[in-house]
FIKOLZA-1660 file (N, C-alpha, C; in steps of 0.1 Angstrom, whole numbers, plus 5000, padded with zeros to 4 digits):
% residues 223
   i   px   py   pz ch aa at
   1 4601 0489 2003  A  M  N
   1 4615 0485 1993  A  M CA
   1 4624 0491 1995  A  M  C
   2 4636 0485 1997  A  T  N
   2 4646 0490 2005  A  T CA
   2 4654 0495 1993  A  T  C
   3 4657 0508 1991  A  D  N
   3 4667 0510 1980  A  D CA
   3 4681 0513 1981  A  D  C
   4 4683 0504 1969  A  K  N
   4 4697 0496 1966  A  K CA
   4 4711 0500 1977  A  K  C
   5 4711 0515 1978  A  A  N
   5 4722 0514 1987  A  A CA
   5 4721 0508 2001  A  A  C
   6 4711 0505 2004  A  S  N
   6 4706 0499 2018  A  S CA
   6 4706 0486 2018  A  S  C
   7 4711 0478 2007  A  R  N
   7 4711 0461 2008  A  R CA
   7 4723 0459 2014  A  R  C
   8 4723 0446 2024  A  T  N
   8 4732 0445 2026  A  T CA
   8 4736 0429 2030  A  T  C
   9 4744 0422 2028  A  C  N
   9 4746 0408 2032  A  C CA
   9 4752 0405 2039  A  C  C
  10 4752 0398 2050  A  F  N
  10 4760 0396 2057  A  F CA
  10 4762 0381 2059  A  F  C
  11 4778 0379 2057  A  V  N
  11 4785 0366 2060  A  V CA
  11 4790 0358 2070  A  V  C
  12 4782 0346 2070  A  I  N
  12 4787 0340 2081  A  I CA
  12 4798 0331 2079  A  I  C
  13 4810 0333 2090  A  M  N
  13 4814 0320 2082  A  M CA
  13 4828 0320 2094  A  M  C
  14 4837 0307 2100  A  P  N
  14 4847 0303 2107  A  P CA
  14 4859 0319 2100  A  P  C
  15 4864 0325 2114  A  F  N
  15 4875 0335 2113  A  F CA
  15 4887 0328 2113  A  F  C
  16 4889 0318 2100  A  R  N
  16 4901 0315 2098  A  R CA
  16 4909 0315 2081  A  R  C
  17 4917 0317 2088  A  P  N
  17 4922 0326 2075  A  P CA
  17 4924 0317 2058  A  P  C
  18 4922 0307 2061  A  E  N
  18 4916 0295 2046  A  E CA
  18 4906 0299 2044  A  E  C
  19 4898 0308 2051  A  Y  N
  19 4878 0312 2045  A  Y CA
  19 4886 0326 2040  A  Y  C
  20 4890 0334 2045  A  H  N
  20 4893 0347 2039  A  H CA
  20 4891 0352 2025  A  H  C
  21 4903 0345 2016  A  Y  N
  21 4904 0347 2003  A  Y CA
  21 4888 0345 1995  A  Y  C
  22 4884 0330 2000  A  F  N
  22 4866 0330 1994  A  F CA
  22 4860 0335 1997  A  F  C
  23 4858 0343 2010  A  Y  N
  23 4854 0354 2013  A  Y CA
  23 4855 0367 2005  A  Y  C
  24 4864 0371 2002  A  L  N
  24 4869 0383 1991  A  L CA
  24 4863 0379 1980  A  L  C
  25 4862 0372 1975  A  Y  N
  25 4863 0363 1966  A  Y CA
  25 4845 0365 1962  A  Y  C
  26 4836 0358 1970  A  L  N
  26 4820 0358 1975  A  L CA
  26 4817 0374 1974  A  L  C
  27 4825 0382 1977  A  K  N
  27 4823 0395 1982  A  K CA
  27 4819 0400 1970  A  K  C
  28 4832 0399 1962  A  K  N
  28 4834 0409 1950  A  K CA
  28 4823 0407 1939  A  K  C
  29 4820 0389 1937  A  H  N
  29 4811 0387 1930  A  H CA
  29 4795 0394 1934  A  H  C
  30 4794 0390 1944  A  I  N
  30 4776 0398 1950  A  I CA
  30 4778 0408 1948  A  I  C
  31 4787 0418 1950  A  E  N
  31 4787 0435 1954  A  E CA
  31 4789 0442 1938  A  E  C
  32 4798 0431 1927  A  E  N
  32 4793 0435 1915  A  E CA
  32 4782 0430 1909  A  E  C
  33 4780 0424 1909  A  H  N
  33 4761 0414 1904  A  H CA
  33 4754 0417 1904  A  H  C
  34 4753 0421 1918  A  H  N
  34 4739 0423 1928  A  H CA
  34 4737 0435 1936  A  H  C
  35 4752 0446 1930  A  G  N
  35 4748 0455 1942  A  G CA
  35 4745 0456 1954  A  G  C
  36 4746 0444 1959  A  V  N
  36 4746 0443 1974  A  V CA
  36 4757 0445 1983  A  V  C
  37 4762 0453 1997  A  I  N
  37 4774 0452 2001  A  I CA
  37 4775 0442 2014  A  I  C
  38 4786 0437 2010  A  C  N
  38 4786 0422 2018  A  C CA
  38 4796 0429 2028  A  C  C
  39 4793 0421 2044  A  K  N
  39 4800 0426 2054  A  K CA
  39 4802 0411 2066  A  K  C
  40 4812 0413 2069  A  R  N
  40 4815 0404 2076  A  R CA
  40 4819 0402 2094  A  R  C
  41 4818 0397 2100  A  G  N
  41 4815 0399 2119  A  G CA
  41 4833 0410 2120  A  G  C
  42 4844 0407 2110  A  D  N
  42 4851 0408 2116  A  D CA
  42 4857 0417 2107  A  D  C
  43 4848 0426 2098  A  A  N
  43 4848 0436 2090  A  A CA
  43 4853 0450 2088  A  A  C
  44 4848 0450 2104  A  D  N
  44 4851 0466 2112  A  D CA
  44 4850 0466 2123  A  D  C
  45 4861 0477 2126  A  V  N
  45 4866 0477 2142  A  V CA
  45 4853 0486 2148  A  V  C
  46 4852 0481 2161  A  L  N
  46 4840 0483 2165  A  L CA
  46 4839 0487 2180  A  L  C
  47 4838 0499 2189  A  T  N
  47 4842 0496 2200  A  T CA
  47 4826 0492 2209  A  T  C
  48 4829 0480 2208  A  I  N
  48 4811 0472 2210  A  I CA
  48 4817 0456 2209  A  I  C
  49 4811 0450 2222  A  P  N
  49 4819 0438 2222  A  P CA
  49 4815 0427 2207  A  P  C
  50 4820 0420 2206  A  I  N
  50 4817 0412 2190  A  I CA
  50 4802 0408 2185  A  I  C
  51 4802 0402 2203  A  L  N
  51 4785 0396 2199  A  L CA
  51 4775 0406 2195  A  L  C
  52 4780 0417 2205  A  D  N
  52 4765 0429 2204  A  D CA
  52 4772 0435 2183  A  D  C
  53 4784 0434 2182  A  K  N
  53 4783 0438 2170  A  K CA
  53 4773 0426 2159  A  K  C
  54 4779 0413 2159  A  I  N
  54 4776 0402 2149  A  I CA
  54 4756 0407 2152  A  I  C
  55 4751 0409 2159  A  R  N
  55 4737 0405 2166  A  R CA
  55 4728 0422 2156  A  R  C
  56 4739 0431 2157  A  Q  N
  56 4736 0447 2147  A  Q CA
  56 4738 0441 2136  A  Q  C
  57 4750 0435 2131  A  Y  N
  57 4748 0427 2114  A  Y CA
  57 4740 0424 2112  A  Y  C
  58 4732 0415 2120  A  I  N
  58 4719 0402 2115  A  I CA
  58 4706 0410 2115  A  I  C
  59 4708 0421 2124  A  S  N
  59 4693 0425 2126  A  S CA
  59 4693 0436 2111  A  S  C
  60 4704 0444 2112  A  E  N
  60 4702 0452 2098  A  E CA
  60 4705 0447 2084  A  E  C
  61 4707 0430 2080  A  A  N
  61 4709 0423 2069  A  A CA
  61 4695 0423 2067  A  A  C
  62 4700 0423 2051  A  D  N
  62 4688 0421 2040  A  D CA
  62 4687 0403 2038  A  D  C
  63 4695 0400 2037  A  V  N
  63 4699 0381 2037  A  V CA
  63 4714 0379 2041  A  V  C
  64 4714 0372 2045  A  L  N
  64 4722 0363 2054  A  L CA
  64 4728 0346 2045  A  L  C
  65 4744 0346 2041  A  I  N
  65 4747 0337 2037  A  I CA
  65 4755 0332 2048  A  I  C
  66 4753 0320 2054  A  A  N
  66 4763 0314 2061  A  A CA
  66 4769 0299 2058  A  A  C
  67 4783 0301 2057  A  D  N
  67 4789 0288 2052  A  D CA
  67 4790 0278 2064  A  D  C
  68 4788 0266 2059  A  C  N
  68 4785 0256 2076  A  C CA
  68 4797 0244 2071  A  C  C
  69 4803 0249 2064  A  S  N
  69 4814 0242 2066  A  S CA
  69 4823 0239 2077  A  S  C
  70 4828 0230 2076  A  G  N
  70 4835 0223 2092  A  G CA
  70 4824 0219 2107  A  G  C
  71 4812 0224 2104  A  R  N
  71 4804 0222 2115  A  R CA
  71 4810 0234 2124  A  R  C
  72 4809 0245 2123  A  N  N
  72 4817 0251 2135  A  N CA
  72 4806 0258 2144  A  N  C
  73 4810 0260 2154  A  P  N
  73 4797 0260 2170  A  P CA
  73 4797 0277 2165  A  P  C
  74 4803 0289 2160  A  N  N
  74 4802 0301 2160  A  N CA
  74 4797 0300 2149  A  N  C
  75 4793 0294 2140  A  V  N
  75 4785 0300 2130  A  V CA
  75 4769 0295 2131  A  V  C
  76 4769 0279 2137  A  F  N
  76 4759 0278 2144  A  F CA
  76 4751 0285 2151  A  F  C
  77 4761 0292 2160  A  Y  N
  77 4753 0296 2172  A  Y CA
  77 4747 0315 2162  A  Y  C
  78 4752 0320 2152  A  E  N
  78 4746 0334 2150  A  E CA
  78 4740 0325 2139  A  E  C
  79 4742 0317 2134  A  L  N
  79 4728 0311 2119  A  L CA
  79 4714 0310 2127  A  L  C
  80 4719 0306 2144  A  G  N
  80 4704 0305 2152  A  G CA
  80 4696 0319 2154  A  G  C
  81 4710 0327 2158  A  M  N
  81 4703 0340 2158  A  M CA
  81 4697 0348 2145  A  M  C
  82 4699 0344 2131  A  A  N
  82 4693 0344 2122  A  A CA
  82 4680 0344 2119  A  A  C
  83 4674 0328 2128  A  H  N
  83 4666 0325 2121  A  H CA
  83 4659 0329 2137  A  H  C
  84 4663 0332 2141  A  A  N
  84 4652 0335 2156  A  A CA
  84 4647 0350 2151  A  A  C
  85 4656 0362 2142  A  A  N
  85 4647 0370 2140  A  A CA
  85 4643 0368 2129  A  A  C
  86 4639 0357 2123  A  G  N
  86 4629 0360 2110  A  G CA
  86 4644 0360 2098  A  G  C
  87 4651 0362 2093  A  K  N
  87 4659 0366 2086  A  K CA
  87 4663 0357 2071  A  K  C
  88 4662 0361 2063  A  K  N
  88 4665 0350 2052  A  K CA
  88 4676 0349 2050  A  K  C
  89 4680 0332 2046  A  V  N
  89 4698 0326 2049  A  V CA
  89 4699 0318 2035  A  V  C
  90 4709 0320 2031  A  I  N
  90 4712 0311 2022  A  I CA
  90 4726 0305 2028  A  I  C
  91 4723 0290 2025  A  L  N
  91 4732 0280 2036  A  L CA
  91 4743 0275 2024  A  L  C
  92 4753 0279 2025  A  I  N
  92 4766 0267 2015  A  I CA
  92 4775 0259 2026  A  I  C
  93 4780 0252 2018  A  T  N
  93 4792 0241 2023  A  T CA
  93 4799 0236 2017  A  T  C
  94 4811 0235 2019  A  H  N
  94 4819 0225 2011  A  H CA
  94 4821 0210 2016  A  H  C
  95 4813 0210 2028  A  D  N
  95 4815 0192 2028  A  D CA
  95 4799 0187 2024  A  D  C
  96 4802 0173 2024  A  P  N
  96 4788 0167 2022  A  P CA
  96 4774 0171 2027  A  P  C
  97 4766 0167 2021  A  I  N
  97 4753 0174 2030  A  I CA
  97 4750 0164 2043  A  I  C
  98 4756 0153 2037  A  D  N
  98 4747 0146 2046  A  D CA
  98 4758 0149 2062  A  D  C
  99 4768 0157 2060  A  K  N
  99 4777 0158 2073  A  K CA
  99 4769 0169 2078  A  K  C
 100 4760 0177 2076  A  A  N
 100 4753 0185 2083  A  A CA
 100 4745 0183 2093  A  A  C
 101 4743 0188 2106  A  P  N
 101 4738 0187 2118  A  P CA
 101 4721 0185 2116  A  P  C
 102 4717 0177 2121  A  V  N
 102 4704 0167 2122  A  V CA
 102 4696 0182 2117  A  V  C
 103 4697 0185 2125  A  D  N
 103 4683 0200 2130  A  D CA
 103 4683 0212 2117  A  D  C
 104 4694 0213 2105  A  I  N
 104 4695 0220 2098  A  I CA
 104 4695 0213 2086  A  I  C
 105 4693 0196 2085  A  R  N
 105 4695 0188 2074  A  R CA
 105 4686 0193 2063  A  R  C
 106 4675 0195 2071  A  H  N
 106 4658 0196 2062  A  H CA
 106 4662 0208 2051  A  H  C
 107 4670 0217 2053  A  Y  N
 107 4677 0228 2044  A  Y CA
 107 4680 0226 2030  A  Y  C
 108 4679 0234 2018  A  E  N
 108 4684 0235 2010  A  E CA
 108 4696 0237 2010  A  E  C
 109 4708 0234 2008  A  F  N
 109 4725 0239 2008  A  F CA
 109 4727 0241 1992  A  F  C
 110 4733 0251 1992  A  I  N
 110 4743 0254 1977  A  I CA
 110 4760 0247 1982  A  I  C
 111 4761 0234 1980  A  P  N
 111 4776 0231 1976  A  P CA
 111 4786 0236 1970  A  P  C
 112 4799 0244 1974  A  Y  N
 112 4806 0251 1964  A  Y CA
 112 4820 0241 1967  A  Y  C
 113 4826 0240 1953  A  E  N
 113 4841 0233 1952  A  E CA
 113 4850 0245 1945  A  E  C
 114 4859 0245 1958  A  L  N
 114 4867 0260 1948  A  L CA
 114 4871 0261 1937  A  L  C
 115 4870 0248 1926  A  D  N
 115 4872 0247 1913  A  D CA
 115 4862 0248 1906  A  D  C
 116 4852 0248 1908  A  N  N
 116 4838 0249 1903  A  N CA
 116 4831 0262 1903  A  N  C
 117 4836 0274 1907  A  D  N
 117 4833 0288 1908  A  D CA
 117 4821 0290 1903  A  D  C
 118 4816 0292 1886  A  K  N
 118 4809 0293 1881  A  K CA
 118 4795 0283 1885  A  K  C
 119 4795 0272 1886  A  E  N
 119 4780 0265 1889  A  E CA
 119 4780 0269 1907  A  E  C
 120 4788 0272 1914  A  F  N
 120 4785 0279 1928  A  F CA
 120 4776 0294 1925  A  F  C
 121 4786 0304 1917  A  F  N
 121 4781 0313 1913  A  F CA
 121 4764 0314 1910  A  F  C
 122 4759 0306 1898  A  A  N
 122 4752 0308 1892  A  A CA
 122 4739 0305 1903  A  A  C
 123 4740 0296 1911  A  L  N
 123 4731 0293 1924  A  L CA
 123 4731 0302 1934  A  L  C
 124 4744 0306 1939  A  I  N
 124 4741 0318 1943  A  I CA
 124 4733 0326 1937  A  I  C
 125 4735 0334 1928  A  D  N
 125 4732 0344 1917  A  D CA
 125 4711 0340 1916  A  D  C
 126 4710 0328 1917  A  K  N
 126 4696 0326 1914  A  K CA
 126 4688 0327 1931  A  K  C
 127 4698 0318 1940  A  A  N
 127 4692 0327 1952  A  A CA
 127 4688 0336 1957  A  A  C
 128 4702 0344 1952  A  L  N
 128 4698 0361 1956  A  L CA
 128 4685 0365 1948  A  L  C
 129 4686 0367 1939  A  R  N
 129 4673 0369 1928  A  R CA
 129 4657 0367 1936  A  R  C
 130 4660 0355 1938  A  A  N
 130 4651 0347 1951  A  A CA
 130 4643 0356 1963  A  A  C
 131 4654 0360 1967  A  V  N
 131 4659 0363 1981  A  V CA
 131 4647 0381 1975  A  V  C
 132 4653 0384 1964  A  F  N
 132 4653 0398 1960  A  F CA
 132 4640 0404 1951  A  F  C
 133 4630 0389 1951  A  V  N
 133 4620 0390 1940  A  V CA
 133 4609 0399 1945  A  V  C
 134 4606 0406 1957  A  D  N
 134 4596 0414 1958  A  D CA
 134 4600 0430 1954  A  D  C
 135 4615 0430 1955  A  R  N
 135 4620 0441 1952  A  R CA
 135 4618 0444 1936  A  R  C
 136 4620 0431 1927  A  Y  N
 136 4623 0434 1913  A  Y CA
 136 4605 0434 1905  A  Y  C
 137 4596 0423 1917  A  E  N
 137 4584 0430 1909  A  E CA
 137 4575 0440 1916  A  E  C
 138 4580 0449 1923  A  D  N
 138 4578 0462 1927  A  D CA
 138 4581 0473 1917  A  D  C
 139 4592 0473 1912  A  L  N
 139 4598 0474 1902  A  L CA
 139 4591 0473 1887  A  L  C
 140 4584 0459 1885  A  F  N
 140 4582 0457 1871  A  F CA
 140 4567 0463 1875  A  F  C
 141 4564 0460 1886  A  E  N
 141 4542 0467 1882  A  E CA
 141 4546 0483 1884  A  E  C
 142 4553 0488 1888  A  K  N
 142 4560 0501 1889  A  K CA
 142 4561 0507 1868  A  K  C
 143 4570 0499 1863  A  A  N
 143 4572 0501 1853  A  A CA
 143 4562 0497 1843  A  A  C
 144 4551 0489 1845  A  K  N
 144 4546 0482 1837  A  K CA
 144 4530 0498 1835  A  K  C
 145 4533 0503 1847  A  V  N
 145 4525 0516 1848  A  V CA
 145 4534 0528 1837  A  V  C
 146 4543 0527 1838  A  V  N
 146 4551 0538 1828  A  V CA
 146 4549 0534 1814  A  V  C
 147 4549 0524 1810  A  F  N
 147 4546 0516 1799  A  F CA
 147 4532 0522 1795  A  F  C
 148 4518 0524 1800  A  A  N
 148 4504 0520 1798  A  A CA
 148 4507 0537 1796  A  A  C
 149 4510 0542 1808  A  D  N
 149 4511 0558 1802  A  D CA
 149 4518 0562 1790  A  D  C
 150 4528 0558 1790  A  F  N
 150 4538 0559 1773  A  F CA
 150 4529 0552 1761  A  F  C
 151 4525 0543 1762  A  K  N
 151 4511 0534 1750  A  K CA
 151 4499 0544 1749  A  K  C
 152 4497 0550 1762  A  G  N
 152 4484 0565 1758  A  G CA
 152 4484 0576 1757  A  G  C
 153 4500 0579 1759  A  R  N
 153 4499 0593 1753  A  R CA
 153 4506 0595 1738  A  R  C
 154 4515 0582 1731  A  I  N
 154 4523 0583 1721  A  I CA
 154 4516 0576 1711  A  I  C
 155 4515 0576 1704  A  A  N
 155 4508 0565 1694  A  A CA
 155 4522 0554 1684  A  A  C
 156 4522 0543 1695  A  T  N
 156 4538 0540 1693  A  T CA
 156 4534 0525 1692  A  T  C
 157 4542 0516 1684  A  Q  N
 157 4545 0503 1682  A  Q CA
 157 4553 0496 1693  A  Q  C
 158 4557 0501 1701  A  A  N
 158 4564 0498 1712  A  A CA
 158 4561 0485 1718  A  A  C
 159 4568 0472 1722  A  I  N
 159 4557 0463 1726  A  I CA
 159 4564 0458 1747  A  I  C
 160 4558 0457 1752  A  M  N
 160 4563 0453 1762  A  M CA
 160 4573 0438 1765  A  M  C
 161 4583 0442 1774  A  A  N
 161 4591 0429 1779  A  A CA
 161 4587 0422 1786  A  A  C
 162 4592 0408 1784  A  T  N
 162 4589 0400 1800  A  T CA
 162 4597 0406 1810  A  T  C
 163 4591 0396 1818  A  K  N
 163 4594 0404 1831  A  K CA
 163 4610 0397 1833  A  K  C
 164 4608 0387 1831  A  D  N
 164 4625 0378 1829  A  D CA
 164 4634 0393 1823  A  D  C
 165 4629 0393 1814  A  D  N
 165 4644 0403 1803  A  D CA
 165 4642 0418 1809  A  D  C
 166 4631 0424 1816  A  F  N
 166 4632 0431 1828  A  F CA
 166 4640 0434 1834  A  F  C
 167 4637 0421 1838  A  I  N
 167 4644 0417 1856  A  I CA
 167 4659 0422 1853  A  I  C
 168 4666 0410 1844  A  D  N
 168 4677 0412 1838  A  D CA
 168 4682 0425 1833  A  D  C
 169 4676 0433 1827  A  S  N
 169 4684 0445 1827  A  S CA
 169 4682 0453 1840  A  S  C
 170 4674 0453 1850  A  I  N
 170 4675 0455 1860  A  I CA
 170 4686 0453 1866  A  I  C
 171 4690 0440 1863  A  V  N
 171 4703 0437 1874  A  V CA
 171 4717 0441 1870  A  V  C
 172 4712 0439 1850  A  S  N
 172 4727 0446 1847  A  S CA
 172 4726 0462 1853  A  S  C
 173 4717 0467 1852  A  A  N
 173 4721 0480 1856  A  A CA
 173 4724 0482 1869  A  A  C
 174 4722 0475 1881  A  E  N
 174 4727 0476 1894  A  E CA
 174 4741 0475 1894  A  E  C
 175 4746 0467 1886  A  Q  N
 175 4757 0463 1886  A  Q CA
 175 4764 0474 1885  A  Q  C
 176 4763 0482 1876  A  F  N
 176 4767 0500 1872  A  F CA
 176 4766 0510 1880  A  F  C
 177 4755 0507 1891  A  G  N
 177 4751 0518 1899  A  G CA
 177 4741 0523 1896  A  G  C
 178 4735 0522 1882  A  R  N
 178 4727 0532 1874  A  R CA
 178 4708 0530 1884  A  R  C
 179 4708 0523 1888  A  L  N
 179 4697 0525 1895  A  L CA
 179 4692 0536 1901  A  L  C
 180 4684 0542 1898  A  P  N
 180 4684 0562 1909  A  P CA
 180 4672 0558 1919  A  P  C
 181 4677 0567 1924  A  S  N
 181 4664 0566 1938  A  S CA
 181 4651 0561 1936  A  S  C
 182 4649 0553 1944  A  L  N
 182 4634 0552 1946  A  L CA
 182 4625 0564 1950  A  L  C
 183 4635 0570 1954  A  D  N
 183 4623 0581 1957  A  D CA
 183 4621 0594 1947  A  D  C
 184 4629 0595 1938  A  N  N
 184 4634 0601 1929  A  N CA
 184 4618 0597 1917  A  N  C
 185 4604 0601 1918  A  E  N
 185 4599 0594 1903  A  E CA
 185 4600 0595 1895  A  E  C
 186 4603 0612 1892  A  S  N
 186 4607 0611 1879  A  S CA
 186 4620 0606 1871  A  S  C
 187 4630 0605 1878  A  A  N
 187 4645 0600 1874  A  A CA
 187 4637 0583 1872  A  A  C
 188 4631 0577 1883  A  L  N
 188 4628 0566 1883  A  L CA
 188 4620 0560 1869  A  L  C
 189 4611 0570 1868  A  R  N
 189 4600 0566 1855  A  R CA
 189 4610 0570 1843  A  R  C
 190 4621 0578 1840  A  E  N
 190 4625 0577 1827  A  E CA
 190 4634 0565 1827  A  E  C
 191 4640 0560 1840  A  F  N
 191 4647 0548 1839  A  F CA
 191 4642 0539 1839  A  F  C
 192 4631 0535 1836  A  L  N
 192 4625 0523 1835  A  L CA
 192 4613 0515 1824  A  L  C
 193 4612 0529 1816  A  L  N
 193 4607 0535 1804  A  L CA
 193 4615 0520 1794  A  L  C
 194 4628 0526 1793  A  P  N
 194 4635 0514 1784  A  P CA
 194 4636 0502 1788  A  P  C
 195 4637 0499 1799  A  K  N
 195 4637 0487 1806  A  K CA
 195 4628 0476 1799  A  K  C
 196 4616 0483 1802  A  I  N
 196 4601 0477 1801  A  I CA
 196 4599 0482 1788  A  I  C
 197 4606 0483 1775  A  V  N
 197 4605 0480 1757  A  V CA
 197 4611 0470 1756  A  V  C
 198 4604 0463 1748  A  A  N
 198 4611 0451 1745  A  A CA
 198 4619 0456 1736  A  A  C
 199 4616 0462 1720  A  N  N
 199 4620 0466 1708  A  N CA
 199 4623 0480 1709  A  N  C
 200 4630 0483 1716  A  K  N
 200 4636 0500 1723  A  K CA
 200 4646 0504 1711  A  K  C
 201 4650 0495 1704  A  N  N
 201 4666 0498 1695  A  N CA
 201 4658 0501 1686  A  N  C
 202 4644 0497 1679  A  E  N
 202 4637 0500 1666  A  E CA
 202 4639 0519 1664  A  E  C
 203 4639 0522 1650  A  P  N
 203 4644 0538 1653  A  P CA
 203 4629 0546 1656  A  P  C
 204 4617 0537 1646  A  T  N
 204 4607 0545 1652  A  T CA
 204 4603 0545 1667  A  T  C
 205 4609 0532 1672  A  V  N
 205 4604 0532 1690  A  V CA
 205 4614 0542 1695  A  V  C
 206 4627 0542 1692  A  I  N
 206 4635 0553 1698  A  I CA
 206 4632 0568 1694  A  I  C
 207 4624 0572 1686  A  K  N
 207 4619 0585 1680  A  K CA
 207 4605 0589 1690  A  K  C
 208 4596 0575 1697  A  D  N
 208 4584 0581 1701  A  D CA
 208 4591 0584 1713  A  D  C
 209 4601 0575 1726  A  M  N
 209 4604 0571 1737  A  M CA
 209 4609 0587 1735  A  M  C
 210 4615 0591 1726  A  G  N
 210 4623 0608 1726  A  G CA
 210 4607 0617 1729  A  G  C
 211 4600 0612 1724  A  R  N
 211 4588 0624 1724  A  R CA
 211 4580 0624 1738  A  R  C
 212 4582 0612 1744  A  W  N
 212 4578 0610 1758  A  W CA
 212 4584 0610 1763  A  W  C
 213 4598 0615 1765  A  Y  N
 213 4610 0619 1772  A  Y CA
 213 4608 0635 1772  A  Y  C
 214 4606 0640 1761  A  E  N
 214 4604 0654 1761  A  E CA
 214 4588 0662 1770  A  E  C
 215 4583 0656 1766  A  E  N
 215 4565 0656 1776  A  E CA
 215 4568 0654 1789  A  E  C
 216 4579 0643 1791  A  E  N
 216 4580 0640 1808  A  E CA
 216 4591 0652 1813  A  E  C
 217 4595 0662 1805  A  I  N
 217 4602 0673 1812  A  I CA
 217 4596 0685 1810  A  I  C
 218 4587 0688 1798  A  S  N
 218 4577 0697 1801  A  S CA
 218 4567 0696 1813  A  S  C
 219 4563 0684 1818  A  R  N
 219 4554 0681 1828  A  R CA
 219 4563 0688 1844  A  R  C
 220 4576 0684 1839  A  A  N
 220 4582 0682 1853  A  A CA
 220 4586 0701 1855  A  A  C
 221 4587 0705 1845  A  D  N
 221 4592 0718 1845  A  D CA
 221 4578 0725 1849  A  D  C
 222 4566 0721 1844  A  G  N
 222 4555 0727 1845  A  G CA
 222 4550 0726 1859  A  G  C
 223 4552 0717 1867  A  A  N
 223 4546 0709 1880  A  A CA
 223 4550 0719 1889  A  A  C
% end
């Protein structure tokens, strides 16, 4: 599982002025709501040829978004590179779906209209969560272990949260950069407990979590 800071999304789209502000809008949403860094082929000035730079970005990206509007040859070339590299790609388009080339028409596209951003971003959010589902499921499994430890050590009436509620709380924490390093086991355990407890706002459960945290600190100090 990759650490949050290293997750990147490479956006493939034509390098035309009319796409620039759409890219900035898309980038802002994804970075703020998913904690995923967005890049585009012309984003950085590097001392290597543009194709080598794009190849590097594709290789390093966790997910790609390809805007297939206008059947741009460069977009489809980069899309072919991404598919050849086995990368996860989210396809978007401003055109009617039946205008897409036959070779990729069987893939699922997310259509967009500039005056209907809410529906578009809802679909983008759903697609990105599907891409990173393994990451969230890994955290959920870790959180279940923490919850079992909590219940085993403290006589508590805590109730375990559902997976969907847990993931929602993780996504919310990521928006504000609050997810600790996955290599810091102690900090991660302390972070996960309130995310996996459904009734964490009940006074008795708050006290129980406080006792668990005190024991965690004592165990860490004694290690």
